TORTIFI-79057 format. One record per residue (C-alpha): x, y, z; residue in three letters; residue number from 1. Coordinates in steps of 0.25 Angstrom, whole numbers, always signed. Example, Ala and Ser with C-alpha at 12.3 -4.5 7.8 and 13.67 -1.06 7.14 Angstrom:
atom px: +49&py: -18&pz: +31&r: ala&k: 1
atom px: +55&py: -4&pz: +29&r: ser&k: 2
//
This chain:
atom px: +158&py: +461&pz: +622&r: met&k: 1
atom px: +147&py: +453&pz: +630&r: his&k: 2
atom px: +151&py: +440&pz: +635&r: leu&k: 3
atom px: +138&py: +432&pz: +638&r: ala&k: 4
atom px: +134&py: +422&pz: +650&r: asp&k: 5
atom px: +138&py: +412&pz: +639&r: asp&k: 6
atom px: +152&py: +417&pz: +638&r: gly&k: 7
atom px: +149&py: +421&pz: +623&r: ala&k: 8
atom px: +155&py: +434&pz: +620&r: val&k: 9
atom px: +149&py: +444&pz: +610&r: thr&k: 10
atom px: +152&py: +458&pz: +605&r: leu&k: 11
atom px: +144&py: +471&pz: +608&r: thr&k: 12
atom px: +140&py: +478&pz: +596&r: gly&k: 13
atom px: +151&py: +487&pz: +599&r: ala&k: 14
atom px: +160&py: +475&pz: +600&r: gly&k: 15
atom px: +154&py: +470&pz: +585&r: arg&k: 16
atom px: +156&py: +484&pz: +580&r: gln&k: 17
atom px: +173&py: +485&pz: +586&r: ala&k: 18
atom px: +174&py: +471&pz: +582&r: tyr&k: 19
atom px: +169&py: +474&pz: +566&r: gln&k: 20
atom px: +179&py: +485&pz: +566&r: arg&k: 21
atom px: +191&py: +477&pz: +570&r: val&k: 22
atom px: +188&py: +466&pz: +561&r: ser&k: 23
atom px: +186&py: +476&pz: +549&r: glu&k: 24
atom px: +200&py: +483&pz: +554&r: gln&k: 25
atom px: +207&py: +470&pz: +557&r: ser&k: 26
atom px: +202&py: +464&pz: +543&r: gly&k: 27
atom px: +208&py: +477&pz: +535&r: ala&k: 28
atom px: +221&py: +475&pz: +543&r: leu&k: 29
atom px: +222&py: +461&pz: +541&r: ser&k: 30
atom px: +222&py: +461&pz: +525&r: gly&k: 31
atom px: +230&py: +473&pz: +524&r: arg&k: 32
atom px: +240&py: +467&pz: +533&r: met&k: 33
atom px: +240&py: +454&pz: +524&r: met&k: 34
atom px: +240&py: +461&pz: +510&r: glu&k: 35
atom px: +256&py: +460&pz: +510&r: cys&k: 36
atom px: +253&py: +444&pz: +510&r: leu&k: 37
atom px: +250&py: +436&pz: +497&r: ser&k: 38
atom px: +237&py: +427&pz: +498&r: pro&k: 39
atom px: +247&py: +417&pz: +498&r: glu&k: 40
atom px: +256&py: +423&pz: +510&r: glu&k: 41
atom px: +242&py: +427&pz: +519&r: asp&k: 42
atom px: +238&py: +413&pz: +517&r: glu&k: 43
atom px: +251&py: +407&pz: +521&r: ala&k: 44
atom px: +251&py: +417&pz: +534&r: leu&k: 45
atom px: +238&py: +413&pz: +536&r: met&k: 46
atom px: +241&py: +397&pz: +537&r: glu&k: 47
atom px: +253&py: +401&pz: +547&r: leu&k: 48
atom px: +245&py: +408&pz: +556&r: leu&k: 49
atom px: +234&py: +398&pz: +558&r: gln&k: 50
atom px: +245&py: +388&pz: +560&r: arg&k: 51
atom px: +251&py: +397&pz: +571&r: val&k: 52
atom px: +238&py: +400&pz: +577&r: ala&k: 53
atom px: +236&py: +385&pz: +577&r: gly&k: 54
atom px: +247&py: +382&pz: +584&r: his&k: 55
atom px: +244&py: +390&pz: +595&r: leu&k: 56
atom px: +232&py: +386&pz: +598&r: gly&k: 57
atom px: +239&py: +372&pz: +599&r: thr&k: 58
atom px: +250&py: +380&pz: +609&r: leu&k: 59
atom px: +239&py: +386&pz: +616&r: ala&k: 60
atom px: +231&py: +374&pz: +618&r: ala&k: 61
atom px: +247&py: +366&pz: +624&r: glu&k: 62
atom px: +248&py: +378&pz: +632&r: thr&k: 63
atom px: +244&py: +375&pz: +647&r: pro&k: 64
atom px: +235&py: +387&pz: +652&r: arg&k: 65
atom px: +241&py: +393&pz: +665&r: gln&k: 66
//
């Protein structure tokens, strides 16, 4: 990882390779994890998780920083 003067973060070559490996492995695991759900159940779950994530964002914005 490299932090530029402007605050931008970039991955090194080794970082990009590691990201690719992890991304491939997590994608395969995610697919296997969800294979027990029907397409309709998978869609419903994703909608619910997106709603919860949005609500958490709202709560975070409302919570004063200490």
